[in-house]
C-alpha positions in Angstrom: 18.0 -8.1 -22.6 17.4 -7.8 -19.1 14.0 -6.9 -17.6 13.7 -3.7 -15.6 13.5 -4.0 -12.2 10.2 -3.5 -10.3 10.3 -2.4 -6.7 7.1 -4.7 -5.1 5.5 -3.1 -2.2 5.6 -4.9 1.1 2.1 -5.0 3.1 1.9 -5.8 6.4 -1.4 -6.6 8.6 -2.2 -3.8 10.9 -2.9 -5.1 14.7 -4.3 -3.7 17.9 -2.2 -2.9 21.0 -2.7 -6.3 21.9 -1.5 -7.7 18.7 -5.1 -8.8 16.9 -5.4 -8.4 13.1 -7.9 -5.7 12.7 -8.6 -6.8 9.0 -6.5 -4.4 7.0 -3.1 -4.5 5.6 -1.1 -1.3 4.4 2.2 -0.9 2.6 5.1 -1.1 4.8 5.8 2.7 4.4 2.1 3.4 5.5 2.6 1.5 8.6 5.6 2.7 9.7 4.6 6.2 9.0 1.2 6.0 10.6 2.9 4.1 13.6 0.6 1.5 13.2 1.2 -1.9 15.3 2.8 -4.7 13.2 4.7 -8.0 13.5 8.2 -8.8 13.0 10.2 -11.9 13.5 14.0 -12.2 15.2 15.8 -15.3 14.8 18.6 -15.2 17.0 21.8 -17.0 16.1 23.9 -18.6 19.0 27.1 -20.5 18.4 26.6 -23.2 21.7 29.9 -24.5 21.1 31.7 -21.1 21.2 29.0 -19.4 23.6 28.9 -16.5 20.7 25.8 -14.6 19.9 26.1 -13.5 15.8 25.3 -9.9 15.3 25.3 -8.0 11.9 25.6 -4.4 11.4 22.5 -2.6 9.4 23.4 -1.3 6.3 23.7 2.6 5.9 20.7 2.6 3.6 18.0 1.5 6.0 15.2 3.8 6.9 15.4 2.5 10.8 18.7 2.6 13.1 21.0 2.6 9.8 24.6 1.5 10.4 24.0 -0.2 13.9 24.4 -3.3 15.4 21.3 -5.6 15.4 20.2 -9.2 16.1 21.5 -11.8 13.5 18.3 -11.9 11.1 14.8 -10.5 11.3 11.9 -8.8 9.1 8.4 -7.8 9.0 5.9 -10.5 8.6 4.1 -9.8 5.3 0.3 -9.8 5.2 -1.1 -13.2 5.7 1.9 -15.3 6.7 2.8 -16.8 10.1 6.2 -16.3 12.2 7.5 -19.3 11.6 6.9 -19.1 7.8 8.5 -15.7 8.0 11.2 -17.4 10.5 12.0 -20.4 7.7 
């Protein structure tokens, strides 16, 4: 029998206005609710040969900007991770 799905809570480092960690991590939903500064990474996919920027349409179920066009790949940087690790 399959294991039941258990949603994991994503924690984000809370930052100052200039991007310094304040030593607090909070669940993603709390960070968004409270308007806390936090990091995200964006990876832009550019087809050099055809000079095309590849975009994706956000899922209708997303909590921010549902159903709109967006950059190719992006995500929050989890607490303790770096931009490079997240992008990879």
